[in-house]
Residue, then its C-alpha position, 0 to 999 in steps of 0.5 A: g907218371s913221368c919222364h926219366c929226368q922228371s922234368i915232365k909229370w902228366t897224369a892219365i885216365l885209363s878208367n875210361s872203358d874205351a882205354k885200349h891195353i896194347l902190347c907192340h912189336c913194330n919196328t917202330c916201336q921196338k927201336l923206341g925203347g930199345g927192345p922186342y915190343s912196347l906197351n901202351t895204351i890208347i886213351d882220349r887226347e882229353a884223359l891226359k893232363i900235363l902237369e909239370g913242365e909242357e915247354k919241355m915237352k919237343v915233337y917230331v913227325y914221322k910217316g906211320d905205315s897207314g901213310k898218316e903223320v904221326r906225331c911223338f910227344y918226348c922230352g926235350n932232356c931226357t928223350s923219353h917217351v910222353f904219346h903219340q898222335q898218330e893222323i889216323m886215329g883222331e883225338r886218341i893217342i897213345v901212352r908209355t903204359i910203363l912211364l906211368e906211376g904203378g905202369 
């Protein structure tokens, strides 16, 4: 996958039988995506490899509906969200399926 400006490129392994595809309609996903939902996949953190531009990635933190911390990793240039890591999910992360090649 890649961000809009192509500064950050990554690969994600989705073949894991534990991968969960989510069509999310929460207020946060609506605001971040600018639409009625976002298409995401939950994978193990180790299944995501940043290939280029890791130094351009920024992070912001907010409290999720659970009251736990959510860390959003995004491109500091174009603001595309690469992945989210929720404290409540441990080592599992949420990647934006639409940003993956063929997503």
